[in-house]
Structures are given as C-alpha cells and as structure tokens.
Steps between C-alpha positions, in 0.01 A plus 500: 500500500734799524836569343747783456700553183829701544515728199671818627845414372702747294653255263839669516677205326265533201527876438447477126162336566394694813591863413140563393298226667489300821698176522176299540394606139819365341379236244606140479394338176256782424329513838582719806645301787229638736225353274658152522539520882146638558335238273669216689425638840138567424459153334632343821206656696667814640240763405557775768823667400709792603781621274766742614610754233751776469696546174258630227222396734225662294598298193495177694167560681330602180632188319385264776150660512469437127564125548154467660605202706244314709659640815468793749831692468627776721818706436745614759702802386838522658653847514756660492687173448416124498465352848649157414313181558463526881411869515257459207330212666469673844356806331194290390481271806137601562414343169593164637279503805358163591648152548556377145847457354588730212737494203792734419632484148763721328378651174822415315484123570352272237445141614260215472537427880176343624361771729235264632760253614695779658193605699423139600866447620483823698181394681622142555819603680340801674786732405500866564640533154584250224762602246511351150854386421666335198832351403679749276813720479484797732729728694264484795354188662282438804609242757252243637525239776429120457142586586495743205469807718683822427814550707719747310628643173815477291639776268753432233603868469648509848534117531320534834253284688243668723391202715221582749460154661540126446704322230437560131429195293330652191620798299250645252453831320166667572248504206323824577171334590383439856198427714444668834265487795361828631687444834802637316372848592544426875875531432673831527575687182866609488418835353297645214704366211626143539519156346254234609801261508641695798180430685526127421860478611426681822204268576627162382663401827169490681238482225456249211609652169488198264594429140318361200712337234392532133782367291286393191339725245624848415616799693626837368614820674439783257762712677754567226504513114680164488246328729213656299632355178517149651139536596415626153654195346303271725156661454550540124564125466 
C-alpha cells in the first residue's frame, strides 16, 4: 500500500528548534517525530512511501535513509518554496497510479489512530477522500452533514462559515490524516501551490468527502513549543 508523508514544513513557530534542522527532526521524548510517524505507517502495511522535503532537505533525507525501514521510500524535493499539501501531492501524482486508495499523513502529527480502520471505513463508504477528525479545541473546524459528508468549513479568526452545500450537523477539527482514492487526480488543480483542503471544499457538493471519527487514544500536533511539551509529557510517561 502507498502513502505520502508531508514533511516540507518550515516550522516557523518553533524557530529555536528549526533554525538548524527540519521540523520533522524535532524530537519528542528523545525520538524525532518523523521516526514515530514512519514506524506507525509502515507497521500498518504502507510500505511504498513518498515524502516531500524542503527545509534542510539533505539532513532529513539522510536521516530517513539511515533508519533502514522495511519500505521503499522516494523523496520529492520542493523548490524554491514548499508547495503546500495539494501542490505537493499533485507533484507526485504519477506515484499513485492504479486503483488502490492511499494514505496522506502530516509529519508533525503523532497519534495512535488505527490506520487499518481508516482504510476499511474509506473503502466501505466508497469515498473520494476520508478525513480523520477528532473532538478537540481548534480555531478551524470542518462541517459535515447528517450523512457525515463534508459540506463546509468554519474559521474562528474571522468568525465565518464557508458552507458549500447542505446543512451542517457535525463540526470537527481535521486531524492531519486522510485516505484518498486515485480519482482525486481527475479534479482540477487550482494552481501549483495550494492546500488539498481547497480541493475537498470545491468537490464536496458533488463527490463524497467523508469523515472518520477517532475520539479515543492520543493525538498531538507538534506545531508549536507548547504543543511539543504536551507530547513530551505523554510519551515520557
């Protein structure tokens, strides 16, 4: 099975830790976050991987190669700047040729989300994409209908709702883990550098973009020093 790990982020909110290394090599409880993510993804059966890289890319690629994981790993170098999740995915779309669903996973997300269950759910409901979501505090939430299909987005910063269709029943923050079908590449890309979420929102009125709840277990976004410390406390204990 195939997967893509998004590891091209600059880590601007963690400058004291990312001035001389990529964000994906920031350690949590003595282990780089990319190691924890890759170990879980490979253990779940995803052994054909592509990883996008940008900030201190040579450091990151050399480190991952030294892990000697039982997986075939390709690297997608994004220059002169990161292409965001959508642009980065479309850049390597030929890697996902075929009919099998594939996984997308942010490199700065640590969770015990059952990836096998996510894949099963995606296939069962025949979604174009299935987004892992979780009850938690967030300034951005996705909106879903009573059939648990994406219909819009809410942003706290502007207190605005971007409703694309239907009536929202569920509001959940996105967890940074999603399963996609290759048919996603039949949709138009809105440029070279763009968020995959824009593609989902543009498509959700006519195509099934579903949700997968995972409210048990742990989930950490290693996006700021404060969030990293919370994860450190958890993994040390």
